[in-house]
C-alpha positions in Angstrom: -143.5 123.1 12.4 -143.9 123.6 16.6 -140.6 121.3 17.5 -138.9 122.9 14.6 -139.6 126.5 16.5 -138.8 125.1 19.8 -135.4 123.2 18.4 -134.7 126.9 16.8 -135.1 128.8 20.2 -132.9 126.0 22.1 -129.9 126.2 19.9 -130.7 130.2 20.2 -130.4 129.8 24.0 -127.3 127.5 23.6 -125.3 130.0 21.3 -126.3 132.9 23.8 -125.0 130.5 26.4 -121.6 129.7 24.8 -120.8 133.4 23.8 -121.6 134.4 27.2 -119.1 131.9 28.4 -116.9 132.7 26.0 -116.9 136.7 26.9 -116.3 135.5 30.6 -113.1 133.5 29.6 -111.8 136.3 27.6 -112.6 139.0 30.2 -111.5 136.9 33.0 -108.0 138.7 33.7 -109.9 141.9 33.3 -112.5 140.9 35.8 -109.8 139.6 38.1 -108.0 142.6 38.0 -111.3 144.3 39.3 -111.5 142.3 41.9 -108.6 142.1 43.7 -105.5 143.0 40.9 -105.9 147.2 42.0 -105.1 145.6 45.7 -101.5 144.6 44.9 -100.5 147.5 42.1 -98.2 150.0 43.3 -96.9 153.4 41.6 -93.7 155.1 41.0 -92.1 155.0 37.1 -89.1 153.5 38.6 -89.9 151.0 40.2 -92.3 149.7 37.6 -89.4 150.3 34.6 -87.1 147.5 36.9 -90.3 145.3 37.0 -91.0 145.7 40.3 -87.5 144.8 42.1 -86.8 147.9 43.9 -87.3 146.5 47.7 -82.9 146.4 48.1 -82.7 149.7 46.0 -82.4 153.1 48.7 -82.7 156.7 48.4 -85.4 156.9 45.9 -89.2 158.7 47.6 -90.9 155.7 46.2 -89.5 152.9 48.9 -92.1 153.8 50.7 -94.0 151.5 48.9 -91.8 148.9 48.3 -89.4 149.0 51.2 -89.5 152.4 54.0 -85.8 150.9 55.1 -84.5 152.8 52.0 -85.7 155.9 52.8 -83.1 156.2 55.3 -80.3 157.4 52.4 -82.4 160.5 51.8 -80.6 163.5 52.8 -82.3 166.1 51.3 -86.5 167.0 51.5 -88.0 165.7 48.2 -91.1 165.8 46.3 -92.1 163.6 43.7 -95.5 162.7 41.5 -96.3 160.4 39.2 -99.2 159.4 36.9 -99.7 156.2 34.7 -102.1 154.1 32.5 -102.5 149.7 32.8 -104.2 148.4 30.1 -106.2 145.4 30.2 -108.4 143.0 27.5 -112.2 145.1 29.0 -111.2 148.1 30.2 -108.0 150.3 31.7 -106.9 152.0 34.8 -105.7 155.3 35.4 -103.0 156.2 38.2 -101.6 159.2 40.1 -99.4 159.7 43.0 -97.2 161.7 45.3 -94.9 161.6 47.8 -93.1 163.9 50.3 -90.2 162.9 52.2 -88.6 164.7 54.8 -85.2 164.0 56.5 -85.1 164.9 60.3 -83.0 168.0 61.3 -82.6 166.6 64.9 -81.7 163.1 64.5 -79.4 162.1 61.8 -80.3 159.4 58.8 -83.6 159.2 60.3 -86.3 160.0 57.3 -90.4 160.8 57.6 -92.4 160.1 54.5 -95.9 161.0 53.2 -97.5 159.6 50.5 -101.1 159.2 48.4 -101.7 156.6 45.6 -105.3 156.6 43.7 -105.9 154.3 40.9 -109.4 154.0 39.3 -110.5 151.3 36.5 -113.4 153.4 35.2 -116.6 152.0 37.3 -115.1 148.7 37.8 -113.2 149.3 40.8 -111.1 151.7 42.7 -108.7 151.9 45.4 -107.2 154.9 47.3 -104.0 154.3 49.8 -102.6 156.7 52.2 -99.3 155.7 53.3 -97.4 157.4 56.5 -93.7 155.9 57.0 -90.6 156.0 58.9 -87.3 155.1 58.6 -84.0 154.7 60.6 -80.3 153.3 60.8 -78.8 150.9 63.3 -75.4 150.3 63.6 -75.0 146.1 64.4 -71.3 145.0 65.3 -69.7 142.8 62.9 -71.5 144.4 59.6 -69.7 146.4 57.2 -72.3 149.2 57.2 -75.4 150.5 60.0 -78.6 148.2 59.6 -81.3 150.5 57.9 -85.2 149.6 58.8 -88.3 151.2 58.2 -91.8 150.9 58.6 -95.0 152.3 57.4 -99.0 152.5 58.2 -101.7 152.8 55.8 -105.5 153.7 55.0 -106.6 151.5 52.1 -110.0 152.0 49.9 -110.9 149.4 47.8 -114.5 149.6 46.3 -115.9 147.8 43.0 -119.7 147.6 41.9 -120.8 145.2 44.7 -117.9 145.8 47.6 -116.9 148.6 49.4 -113.8 147.9 51.8 -112.2 150.3 54.0 -108.8 149.1 55.7 -105.7 150.0 57.9 -102.5 148.3 56.9 -98.6 148.1 57.9 -95.5 147.0 56.0 -92.1 147.0 57.7 -88.2 146.5 55.9 -84.8 146.1 56.7 -82.2 146.4 54.4 -78.6 145.1 54.8 -75.8 146.9 52.8 -72.0 145.8 52.4 -68.6 147.8 50.9 -69.0 145.9 47.9 -72.2 147.0 46.5 -74.2 144.3 47.5 -77.8 145.1 49.3 -80.4 142.7 50.9 -83.8 143.3 51.8 -86.4 141.8 53.6 -90.1 143.5 53.6 -93.4 142.1 55.0 -96.1 144.2 53.2 -100.0 143.9 53.0 -100.6 143.4 56.9 -104.2 144.5 56.6 -107.4 144.4 58.4 -110.8 145.5 56.8 -109.9 144.6 53.5 -111.5 141.1 51.9 -109.0 139.1 49.8 -106.0 140.8 51.0 -103.0 138.6 51.3 -100.1 139.2 53.2 -96.8 139.9 50.4 -93.2 138.5 51.7 -90.0 140.3 50.0 -86.7 138.9 49.9 -84.8 141.1 47.7 -81.2 141.4 46.4 -79.5 143.8 44.3 -75.5 144.9 43.6 -73.6 147.8 41.9 -71.1 147.2 39.7 -69.7 150.6 38.0 -72.4 151.7 36.4 -74.7 148.8 36.5 -77.3 147.9 39.4 -78.8 144.5 39.0 -82.0 143.4 41.4 -83.7 140.4 41.9 -86.9 140.1 44.3 -88.6 136.9 45.2 -92.4 137.6 46.2 -94.4 134.8 48.3 -98.0 135.4 48.3 -100.6 132.7 49.8 -97.8 129.9 48.6 -97.7 131.4 45.4 -94.0 132.8 44.3 -92.3 134.6 41.6 -89.3 136.2 40.9 -89.2 139.8 39.5 -85.4 140.5 37.7 -84.5 144.6 37.1 -81.4 146.0 35.9 -80.6 149.6 35.5 -77.4 151.4 33.8 -76.2 155.0 33.7 -74.5 157.0 31.4 -72.7 160.6 31.5 -71.8 160.7 35.2 -75.8 159.6 36.2 -77.4 162.4 34.2 -79.0 159.5 32.1 -80.2 156.2 33.0 -82.5 153.0 31.5 -83.9 150.4 33.3 -85.5 147.3 31.7 -87.3 144.2 34.0 -90.1 141.9 34.3 -93.2 144.1 34.8 -96.2 143.4 37.4 -98.7 140.2 35.9 -101.3 142.5 34.9 -104.4 140.9 33.9 -102.3 137.5 34.4 -100.2 138.4 31.6 -96.1 138.7 31.7 -94.8 141.7 30.4 -91.5 143.4 29.5 -90.7 146.5 32.0 -88.7 149.4 30.0 -87.9 152.4 31.3 -85.4 155.4 32.0 -84.7 158.5 33.5 -82.8 162.1 33.7 -81.2 164.1 36.3 -82.0 167.7 35.5 -81.2 168.5 39.6 -82.9 169.5 41.1 -85.4 167.9 39.0 -85.5 164.4 37.9 -87.6 162.9 34.8 -88.5 158.9 34.9 -90.5 157.3 32.3 -91.8 153.6 32.4 -93.5 151.4 29.8 -94.6 147.9 29.4 -95.3 145.9 26.9 -96.7 142.2 26.7 -94.0 139.3 26.0 -97.0 138.1 23.5 -96.4 141.8 21.0 -97.3 145.0 20.9 -100.9 144.3 19.5 -101.9 142.6 22.6 -104.1 145.0 24.1 -102.2 145.2 27.4 -99.7 147.2 29.0 -99.0 150.2 31.2 -97.1 153.2 31.0 -96.0 156.1 33.3 -94.2 159.2 34.1 -93.0 160.5 36.9 -91.5 163.8 38.1 -89.3 164.4 41.2 -87.8 167.7 42.7 -84.9 167.7 45.2 -84.6 170.8 47.8 -81.0 171.3 47.8 -79.9 168.7 45.7 -77.0 170.9 43.6 -77.6 171.5 39.7 -77.5 169.1 37.0 -74.8 171.7 35.1 -72.6 169.5 37.6 -73.4 166.2 35.6 -73.1 168.3 32.1 -69.3 168.6 32.4 -68.8 165.0 33.4 -65.9 163.2 35.3 -63.6 166.0 34.3 -65.6 168.2 37.0 -65.4 165.7 39.3 -61.8 165.0 39.5 -61.2 168.9 39.2 -63.1 169.2 42.8 -61.3 166.4 44.0 -58.0 167.8 43.0 -58.8 170.7 44.2 -59.9 169.3 47.3 -56.5 167.4 47.7 -54.8 171.0 47.2 -56.3 172.1 50.2 -55.8 169.1 52.4 -52.0 169.5 51.6 -52.2 173.3 52.3 -53.7 172.5 55.6 -50.8 169.7 56.3 -48.6 172.4 55.0 -49.3 174.5 58.0 -49.8 172.1 60.7 -46.2 170.7 59.8 -45.2 174.1 60.0 -46.7 174.8 63.3 -45.1 170.9 64.2 -41.5 172.2 63.1 -42.0 175.6 65.5 -42.8 173.3 68.0 -40.1 170.9 67.5 -37.7 174.0 67.8 -38.7 175.7 71.1 -38.5 172.2 73.2 -34.8 171.7 71.1 -34.1 175.1 72.5 -35.7 173.9 75.9 -33.6 170.5 75.7 -30.8 171.9 75.0 -31.0 174.4 78.4 -31.9 171.2 80.6 -28.6 169.9 78.7 -26.8 172.7 80.1 -27.9 172.5 83.3 -27.5 169.1 83.8 -23.6 169.3 82.5 -23.2 172.0 85.0 -24.8 169.7 87.8 -22.7 166.6 86.5 -19.4 168.6 87.1 -20.4 169.9 90.4 -21.6 166.1 91.5 -18.0 164.8 90.1 -16.2 167.9 92.3 -18.7 166.4 95.5 -17.7 162.8 94.7 -13.7 163.5 94.6 -14.1 166.0 97.9 -15.8 162.5 99.2 -13.4 160.1 97.9 -10.7 162.2 99.7 -12.6 162.0 103.3 -13.0 158.5 102.8 -9.3 158.2 102.4 -8.9 160.0 105.3 -11.0 158.6 107.4 -9.9 155.0 106.7 -6.1 156.5 107.8 -7.6 157.6 111.1 -9.0 154.4 111.5 -5.3 152.8 111.2 -3.5 155.6 113.5 -3.6 153.9 116.7 -5.7 154.7 119.9 -3.0 155.3 122.4 -1.3 158.1 119.8 -4.7 160.1 119.4 -5.0 160.2 123.6 -1.5 161.3 123.7 -2.0 164.0 121.8 -5.0 165.1 123.3 -3.3 165.0 127.0 -0.5 167.1 125.9 -2.9 170.0 125.3 -4.0 169.6 128.9 -1.4 170.6 131.2 -3.3 171.8 134.6 -4.3 169.1 136.9 -6.3 168.4 138.8 -9.6 170.1 136.9 -13.0 170.7 138.4 -16.0 170.2 136.6 -19.8 170.7 137.3 -22.1 167.7 136.7 -24.5 168.6 134.1 -27.7 166.9 133.2 -27.1 164.0 131.2 -23.6 163.6 132.1 -21.9 159.9 132.7 -18.1 159.1 134.3 -17.6 157.5 131.3 -19.1 160.8 128.8 -16.9 163.3 131.4 -13.7 160.7 131.0 -14.1 161.0 127.0 -14.4 165.0 127.5 -11.0 165.3 129.6 -8.9 162.4 128.8 -10.4 161.7 125.2 -11.0 158.0 126.2 -13.9 156.6 128.0 -12.3 153.8 129.4 -10.2 156.1 132.0 -13.7 156.9 134.3 -12.5 155.1 137.1 -9.4 157.3 137.5 -12.5 160.2 137.9 -14.7 157.5 140.6 -11.6 157.0 142.5 -11.2 160.5 143.1 -15.0 161.4 143.6 -16.9 158.0 145.4 -18.8 160.5 147.5 -20.3 162.5 144.6 -20.9 159.0 142.8 -24.7 157.7 143.4 -25.7 154.4 141.5 -22.3 154.7 139.2 -23.4 157.9 138.4 -22.4 161.5 139.1 -24.6 163.6 141.2 -26.2 166.4 139.4 -25.0 169.6 140.1 -21.9 168.1 142.4 -18.4 169.8 141.3 -15.9 166.7 140.3 -12.1 166.8 140.7 -11.1 165.5 137.9 -7.3 164.2 138.3 -4.6 164.2 135.9 -4.6 160.7 134.2 -2.9 158.1 134.5 0.6 157.7 133.0 -0.1 155.7 129.2 3.5 154.5 128.5 2.5 151.6 131.0 -0.2 150.6 128.9 
């Protein structure tokens, strides 16, 4: 009897042990979520609907959590909020987030952002995270577009029944873009202190924009484990409506299909996301969220309702305005050309008059040159005779001036310097060292007869 009772007690203990082990096995994913899974969840309906393949996507407030470099593409102030629910085998988790983005007014393409993200899994685990980010652009030689960069700091509080951690963290990333619509990103995240079991995350992302499609792919590496996260987005009606799909975040060790969409009712933007397990809707797992963004100065959604016709009309109107401006500029250029033409015509008239004057001067010079050449050919003696014929009264008197020489005096009275000896012979006493004495009066005898010469 005692043996039978002991056997039944032993059998009951074994059954309880197996049931406990079975309970642990069934709830291991949820326990994993409680212990560390919440540390790696991130908000944003648009990002989650693309399977979190979001590091190479720019111009969204939730870039603050995935790659702060993308914030630099935001041109107006924005405020965004998001609420969601994550399901698991044991206990779901609710989350809420909000972000405020403000471009710097005095610094072009530099944007600051602040955001809060909180998630609660009942009494099992909680996480609060306050993020502050800053983003800008940097022009690099040989790159088609400027490089986008961004950094973010955060305060994290993670706590569960047996753990309570408060720590600091940082993240940073860059974003390369090309004219062909290809973007590449590099992000380092989860650089934390004070948080247990937190592992650094390295993400390399790529995205391609082709017409109305955006394809994205993130390759994430954490502690030797790597995984691909693909995503796609398609826009309709001039970007009024968007639909999205991707591989969801592996909550509770499950693989998910992420789906979602958005409506751009500017200045409001509504996004939603739904994630379901690959195994089927019957599984007690998944994700649902909805977000709202308000853009200050972001235009009105009615611009998108009219579709491409409105865009074409605006482009045509702009072309007409450009042509009118060009016409006015050409009119000013034509008037300037007419004024320059009149000035040039006046200058041509003056130059032609000057040409005639120069031609007349040239003719006169040619005549003078001819006369000079003719004068050189005429014998010297004939010129002396002509000069001497004019002087009939001899002898003459001359008072020597400063600088006079016998040759200069001979040229003055005889027309030839070579007859200076005649003056010397008549005035030897008034000659000193070959020069006539200044102030003395010389007797100028008649010139010798030239016939014998």
